[in-house]
C-alpha positions as CSV (number, residue, x, y, z in Angstrom):
1,M,0.0,0.0,0.0
2,S,1.7,3.1,-1.2
3,G,-0.5,6.3,-1.2
4,P,-3.6,8.0,0.0
5,G,-5.5,6.5,-2.9
6,D,-5.0,3.0,-1.4
7,L,-6.6,4.2,1.9
8,L,-9.6,5.6,0.0
9,A,-10.0,2.2,-1.7
10,L,-10.4,0.7,1.8
11,L,-13.3,3.1,2.4
12,R,-15.2,2.6,-0.8
13,H,-18.5,0.7,-1.3
14,G,-20.1,2.3,1.8
15,R,-17.5,0.7,4.1
16,A,-16.8,2.7,7.3
17,L,-13.6,2.0,9.3
18,T,-12.0,3.5,12.4
19,R,-8.5,4.9,12.2
20,A,-7.2,1.9,14.2
21,Q,-8.9,-0.4,11.7
22,I,-7.3,1.4,8.8
23,V,-3.9,1.2,10.4
24,E,-4.4,-2.6,10.9
25,E,-5.6,-3.2,7.3
26,S,-3.1,-1.0,5.6
27,H,-0.1,-2.1,7.7
28,L,1.1,1.5,7.7
29,A,2.3,3.6,10.7
30,R,-0.3,5.6,12.6
31,A,1.4,8.8,11.7
32,T,1.4,7.9,8.0
33,V,-2.3,7.0,8.1
34,A,-3.1,10.2,9.9
35,H,-1.3,12.3,7.3
36,R,-2.9,10.6,4.4
37,L,-6.4,10.7,5.9
38,D,-5.9,14.4,6.5
39,Q,-5.1,14.8,2.8
40,L,-8.2,12.9,1.7
41,T,-10.4,14.8,4.2
42,R,-9.1,18.2,3.1
43,A,-9.8,17.2,-0.6
44,G,-13.3,16.2,0.3
45,F,-13.1,12.5,-0.3
46,V,-13.4,11.3,3.3
47,T,-15.9,12.2,5.9
48,A,-17.1,10.9,9.2
49,A,-19.7,8.2,9.1
50,S,-23.0,8.8,10.9
51,D,-22.3,6.2,13.5
52,A,-19.4,5.5,15.8
53,L,-17.9,2.1,16.8
54,V,-18.9,1.5,20.5
55,T,-16.0,0.2,22.6
56,R,-15.3,-0.1,26.3
57,G,-13.7,3.4,26.2
58,R,-14.6,6.4,24.1
59,P,-16.6,5.7,20.9
60,A,-14.3,5.5,17.9
61,E,-15.0,7.8,15.0
62,R,-15.7,5.8,11.8
63,L,-14.6,7.3,8.4
64,R,-16.0,6.6,4.9
65,L,-15.9,7.8,1.4
66,D,-18.0,10.9,1.0
67,P,-20.4,10.0,-1.8
68,S,-21.3,13.6,-2.5
69,R,-17.7,14.7,-3.3
70,G,-18.6,14.3,-7.0
71,C,-20.9,12.5,-9.4
72,L,-20.7,9.8,-12.0
73,L,-22.4,9.2,-15.3
74,A,-23.5,5.7,-16.3
75,V,-24.5,4.3,-19.8
76,D,-26.2,1.0,-20.5
77,L,-26.3,0.7,-24.3
78,G,-28.2,-2.2,-25.8
79,S,-29.1,-3.2,-29.3
80,S,-32.4,-1.3,-29.4
81,H,-32.3,0.9,-26.3
82,V,-30.1,3.1,-24.2
83,R,-30.4,3.9,-20.5
84,V,-28.3,6.6,-18.9
85,G,-28.0,7.6,-15.2
86,L,-26.5,10.1,-12.8
87,A,-24.9,8.5,-9.7
88,D,-23.0,9.5,-6.6
89,L,-19.5,8.2,-5.8
90,D,-21.0,5.1,-4.0
91,G,-22.5,4.1,-7.3
92,T,-26.1,4.9,-6.1
93,V,-28.1,5.9,-9.2
94,L,-29.9,9.1,-8.5
95,S,-31.7,9.8,-11.8
96,T,-32.2,8.0,-15.1
97,H,-33.4,8.4,-18.6
98,D,-34.4,5.6,-21.0
99,E,-35.1,5.7,-24.7
100,D,-35.3,3.5,-27.8
101,I,-32.2,3.7,-30.0
102,D,-31.0,1.6,-32.9
103,V,-27.3,0.7,-32.3
104,D,-27.0,-0.3,-36.0
105,A,-27.5,3.4,-36.9
106,G,-23.8,3.5,-36.1
107,P,-21.5,5.4,-33.8
108,D,-21.8,8.7,-35.6
109,V,-25.5,8.8,-34.8
110,V,-25.6,6.9,-31.5
111,L,-22.7,8.5,-29.6
112,P,-23.7,12.1,-30.1
113,R,-27.2,11.3,-28.8
114,I,-25.7,9.6,-25.7
115,E,-23.5,12.6,-25.1
116,Q,-26.5,14.9,-25.4
117,L,-28.4,12.7,-22.9
118,L,-25.5,12.7,-20.4
119,Q,-25.2,16.5,-20.7
120,E,-28.9,16.8,-19.9
121,L,-28.5,14.8,-16.7
122,L,-25.9,17.2,-15.4
123,A,-27.8,20.0,-13.6
124,D,-26.2,23.3,-12.8
125,D,-25.9,22.3,-9.1
126,S,-24.5,18.8,-9.8
127,P,-21.3,17.9,-8.0
128,E,-18.1,17.7,-10.0
129,L,-18.2,15.0,-12.7
130,L,-15.4,12.5,-11.9
131,G,-16.1,9.5,-14.1
132,I,-18.2,7.9,-16.8
133,G,-18.9,4.2,-17.2
134,V,-20.3,2.7,-20.4
135,G,-21.6,-0.8,-21.2
136,V,-21.9,-1.8,-24.8
137,P,-23.4,-5.0,-26.5
138,G,-20.1,-6.2,-28.0
139,P,-16.6,-7.3,-27.1
140,V,-14.1,-4.6,-25.9
141,E,-10.4,-5.2,-26.2
142,Q,-9.1,-4.1,-22.8
143,S,-5.6,-3.0,-23.9
144,T,-7.1,-0.5,-26.4
145,G,-10.7,0.1,-25.3
146,R,-11.9,-0.5,-28.8
147,L,-14.8,-2.7,-29.9
148,V,-13.6,-5.7,-31.9
149,S,-15.9,-7.4,-34.5
150,P,-19.1,-6.9,-32.5
151,P,-21.7,-9.3,-34.1
152,T,-24.7,-7.1,-33.3
153,M,-23.3,-3.6,-33.9
154,D,-22.9,-2.7,-37.6
155,G,-20.3,-0.1,-38.2
156,W,-18.7,-0.2,-34.7
157,D,-15.7,-2.4,-35.3
158,G,-12.6,-0.6,-34.1
159,I,-14.5,2.3,-32.5
160,D,-13.0,3.8,-29.4
161,V,-16.1,4.8,-27.4
162,A,-14.2,6.2,-24.5
163,A,-12.2,8.6,-26.8
164,R,-15.3,9.7,-28.6
165,L,-17.3,10.5,-25.4
166,G,-14.2,12.0,-23.7
167,E,-13.9,14.7,-26.4
168,H,-16.6,16.8,-24.7
169,L,-17.1,15.2,-21.3
170,T,-14.1,16.1,-19.2
171,A,-13.8,13.0,-17.0
172,P,-12.2,9.5,-17.4
173,V,-14.4,7.2,-19.5
174,A,-14.3,3.4,-18.9
175,V,-16.0,1.0,-21.4
176,D,-16.8,-2.7,-21.1
177,K,-19.1,-5.2,-22.6
178,D,-22.7,-5.3,-21.2
179,A,-22.4,-8.7,-19.6
180,N,-19.4,-7.6,-17.5
181,I,-21.3,-4.4,-16.5
182,I,-24.3,-6.5,-15.3
183,A,-21.9,-8.7,-13.4
184,L,-20.4,-5.7,-11.7
185,G,-23.8,-4.4,-10.7
186,V,-25.0,-7.8,-9.4
187,H,-21.8,-8.4,-7.5
188,R,-22.0,-5.0,-5.8
189,E,-25.6,-5.8,-4.8
190,L,-25.0,-9.3,-3.4
191,R,-21.8,-8.3,-1.6
192,G,-23.7,-5.4,0.0
193,Q,-26.2,-8.0,1.3
194,G,-23.2,-9.9,2.9
195,D,-23.2,-12.7,0.3
196,D,-19.6,-13.8,0.2
197,E,-20.3,-16.5,-2.4
198,A,-20.9,-13.7,-5.0
199,D,-17.1,-13.5,-5.2
200,D,-17.2,-16.6,-7.4
201,M,-20.1,-16.1,-9.7
202,L,-21.2,-16.5,-13.3
203,V,-23.7,-13.9,-14.5
204,V,-25.5,-14.9,-17.7
205,K,-27.0,-12.0,-19.7
206,V,-30.0,-13.0,-21.9
207,G,-31.4,-10.3,-24.0
208,M,-31.3,-9.7,-27.7
209,G,-27.9,-11.3,-27.4
210,I,-26.4,-13.8,-25.0
211,G,-23.2,-13.3,-23.0
212,A,-21.7,-13.8,-19.6
213,G,-19.8,-11.9,-17.0
214,I,-17.4,-13.9,-14.7
215,I,-16.6,-12.8,-11.2
216,S,-13.6,-14.7,-9.9
217,R,-12.2,-14.1,-6.4
218,G,-14.2,-10.9,-6.3
219,E,-12.9,-9.4,-9.6
220,I,-14.1,-9.4,-13.1
221,L,-12.4,-12.0,-15.2
222,R,-11.9,-10.5,-18.6
223,G,-9.2,-12.9,-20.0
224,A,-6.1,-12.0,-22.0
225,R,-7.8,-9.7,-24.5
226,G,-11.2,-9.0,-22.9
227,A,-13.1,-11.9,-24.7
228,A,-13.8,-14.0,-21.6
229,G,-17.5,-15.0,-21.1
230,D,-18.6,-15.0,-24.8
231,L,-21.1,-17.7,-23.9
232,G,-23.5,-17.0,-26.8
233,H,-20.9,-17.6,-29.5
234,I,-19.5,-21.1,-29.0
235,P,-20.2,-22.8,-32.3
236,R,-21.5,-26.4,-32.9
237,E,-21.3,-28.6,-35.9
238,T,-25.0,-28.2,-36.6
239,G,-27.6,-25.5,-36.1
240,P,-28.6,-22.1,-37.5
241,I,-26.1,-19.6,-38.8
242,C,-25.3,-16.9,-36.3
243,R,-24.9,-13.2,-37.0
244,C,-21.2,-13.8,-36.0
245,G,-20.9,-16.1,-39.1
246,Q,-20.5,-19.3,-37.1
247,T,-22.9,-22.3,-36.9
248,G,-24.9,-23.5,-34.0
249,C,-24.2,-20.7,-31.5
250,A,-26.6,-20.5,-28.6
251,E,-27.4,-16.9,-29.6
252,A,-28.4,-18.0,-33.1
253,S,-31.3,-20.1,-31.8
254,S,-32.0,-18.6,-28.4
255,G,-31.0,-15.0,-28.3
256,G,-33.8,-12.4,-28.4
257,W,-33.0,-11.4,-31.9
258,A,-33.3,-15.0,-33.1
259,L,-36.6,-15.5,-31.4
260,V,-37.9,-12.2,-32.8
261,R,-36.8,-13.2,-36.3
262,R,-38.6,-16.5,-36.1
263,L,-41.8,-14.9,-35.0
264,R,-41.6,-12.2,-37.7
265,E,-41.1,-15.0,-40.3
266,T,-44.5,-16.4,-39.2
267,G,-46.1,-13.0,-39.9
268,R,-45.9,-11.5,-36.4
269,S,-44.5,-8.2,-37.5
270,E,-45.5,-6.5,-34.2
271,V,-42.7,-8.3,-32.3
272,R,-39.5,-6.3,-32.5
273,S,-37.6,-6.6,-29.2
274,S,-36.9,-8.6,-26.1
275,A,-39.4,-6.4,-24.3
276,D,-42.1,-7.5,-26.7
277,L,-41.2,-11.1,-26.1
278,V,-41.4,-10.6,-22.3
279,A,-44.8,-8.8,-22.6
280,L,-46.2,-11.7,-24.7
281,A,-44.9,-14.3,-22.3
282,H,-46.6,-12.6,-19.4
283,A,-49.8,-12.5,-21.5
284,G,-49.6,-16.2,-21.9
285,D,-48.8,-16.3,-25.6
286,A,-48.4,-20.0,-26.3
287,E,-46.0,-19.6,-29.3
288,V,-43.7,-17.3,-27.4
289,L,-43.8,-19.5,-24.3
290,A,-42.8,-22.5,-26.4
291,L,-39.9,-20.6,-27.9
292,L,-38.7,-19.4,-24.5
293,D,-38.9,-22.9,-23.1
294,A,-36.7,-24.3,-25.9
295,A,-34.3,-21.3,-25.5
296,G,-34.0,-22.0,-21.8
297,Q,-32.9,-25.6,-22.6
298,R,-30.3,-24.4,-25.1
299,I,-28.9,-21.7,-22.9
300,G,-28.9,-24.1,-20.0
301,D,-26.7,-26.4,-22.0
302,A,-24.2,-23.6,-22.6
303,V,-24.3,-22.7,-18.9
304,V,-23.5,-26.4,-18.0
305,E,-20.3,-26.1,-20.0
306,A,-19.4,-22.9,-18.3
307,V,-20.1,-24.4,-14.8
308,G,-17.9,-27.3,-15.6
309,V,-15.0,-25.0,-16.5
310,L,-15.5,-22.3,-13.8
311,N,-17.2,-24.1,-10.9
312,P,-18.9,-20.9,-9.6
313,A,-20.8,-20.8,-6.3
314,V,-23.6,-18.8,-7.9
315,V,-25.1,-18.5,-11.3
316,V,-27.2,-15.4,-11.9
317,V,-29.5,-15.1,-14.9
318,G,-30.1,-11.5,-15.9
319,G,-30.8,-9.3,-19.0
320,N,-34.0,-8.1,-20.5
321,L,-35.3,-11.6,-21.6
322,A,-34.8,-13.0,-18.1
323,E,-37.8,-10.8,-17.1
324,A,-40.0,-13.5,-18.7
325,G,-39.5,-15.4,-15.5
326,D,-39.5,-19.2,-14.9
327,V,-40.4,-20.2,-18.4
328,L,-36.8,-19.2,-19.3
329,V,-34.9,-19.0,-16.0
330,G,-36.6,-22.0,-14.5
331,R,-35.7,-24.1,-17.6
332,I,-32.1,-22.9,-17.4
333,R,-32.0,-23.9,-13.7
334,E,-33.4,-27.4,-14.4
335,R,-31.0,-28.0,-17.3
336,V,-27.9,-27.0,-15.3
337,T,-29.0,-29.0,-12.2
338,E,-29.7,-32.1,-14.3
339,R,-26.5,-32.0,-16.5
340,S,-23.7,-30.5,-14.4
341,H,-21.1,-32.7,-12.7
342,P,-22.3,-33.6,-9.1
343,L,-19.2,-31.8,-7.6
344,A,-19.8,-28.6,-9.6
345,A,-23.5,-28.7,-8.9
346,R,-23.2,-29.3,-5.2
347,D,-24.7,-26.3,-3.4
348,L,-24.7,-24.3,-6.7
349,R,-27.3,-21.5,-6.5
350,I,-29.0,-20.5,-9.7
351,I,-31.0,-17.3,-9.2
352,D,-32.7,-14.4,-11.0
353,S,-30.8,-11.1,-11.0
354,P,-31.6,-9.2,-7.8
355,L,-31.5,-6.0,-9.8
356,G,-33.6,-6.8,-12.8
357,A,-33.2,-4.1,-15.5
358,D,-31.2,-1.9,-13.2
359,A,-28.2,-4.2,-13.1
360,G,-26.5,-2.7,-16.2
361,L,-26.8,0.9,-15.0
362,R,-25.6,0.0,-11.5
363,G,-22.6,-1.8,-13.0
364,A,-21.8,1.1,-15.3
365,A,-21.8,3.4,-12.3
366,E,-19.5,1.0,-10.5
367,L,-17.2,1.0,-13.5
368,A,-17.2,4.8,-13.5
369,A,-16.3,4.8,-9.8
370,D,-13.4,2.4,-10.4
371,A,-12.1,4.8,-13.1
372,A,-12.6,8.0,-11.1
373,L,-11.3,6.7,-7.7
374,S,-8.5,4.5,-8.8
375,P,-5.6,4.8,-6.3
376,E,-3.3,6.1,-9.1
377,R,-5.7,8.8,-10.0
378,I,-6.4,9.9,-6.4
379,D,-2.6,10.0,-5.7
380,L,-2.1,12.1,-8.8
381,F,-4.8,14.5,-7.8
382,L,-3.6,14.9,-4.3
383,G,0.0,15.6,-5.5
384,E,-1.1,18.4,-7.8
385,S,-3.0,21.7,-7.5
386,A,-4.7,21.2,-10.9
387,P,-8.4,20.7,-11.1
388,F,-9.7,17.1,-11.0
389,D,-10.2,16.6,-14.7
């Protein structure tokens, strides 16, 4: 542990610690901790918590990150919609805006609109903007931040979303694929409830596309290039041709876009999105329920393979299509329970996302906070007199 930014990391996520606890966890001298906490307090990042730790002697003051020190912007971009939000530094979303958007209209249309929506969320009295987190429905190369051959985003290959949005929004921009964003949001929620098993978790995102976010030992597992968790695009010898060009992918038969296409081929032109599928499922539409049942089996088979490789403690099924309920999620649960190896399936929990449609935005806010409050960035800020931009 080297600087004040590392101490702030101890206090993130609503965690409150006494000075003695900070000394114990940081392994730093008391004088060093006192100096660095003074730096953080004077800069507005640390404040006293509302409660004190009761001991035999005098109650010990507890310190925490001040969530009002700045604000964050979060973006959850899907194939046919975008959701944006304003959050505090704890990642709590304070205000949101949703609207339909066609991602295939291309970055030159979509990104300016997102920028406009973000600017509209920032009121005159908003705290200082410190970070922006963006989830996109395609693979993001972590070393460059660029989208790489996204199967559902025509015209986006090689686009650096962070650089584009950062041209006019003066804050660090972090971008990741939507399944990872959902995993971040769900992990934050479950850990906040005291669920330690969430540190080894597979989050399956089922919407117009299919993907997965992997939490391993409490951290997102992105792989060597950022392609880990591409559950929807593992090909098979037989099956329909996928939009990625391969054969037999789970997404080609069971993603929302594939189900919509099959319904429209039968003349049901009113069905356009995963939201339409969910509404029809809740209305008891027999054709849609049958498609979702079959999709649950196919997705369940893909999850079985992932469970065999990763051995998670928890599998969370989220995404827009998961809102259809047990007709999809229940079938996935049955398939995984029946077909997984007994050791991998022992005590395995398979649950609905506790955040529903909010998971993506919550995760994007968490990603923004990671970028804004990284130890390196905090240390740089405290060592300079320049504005935090």
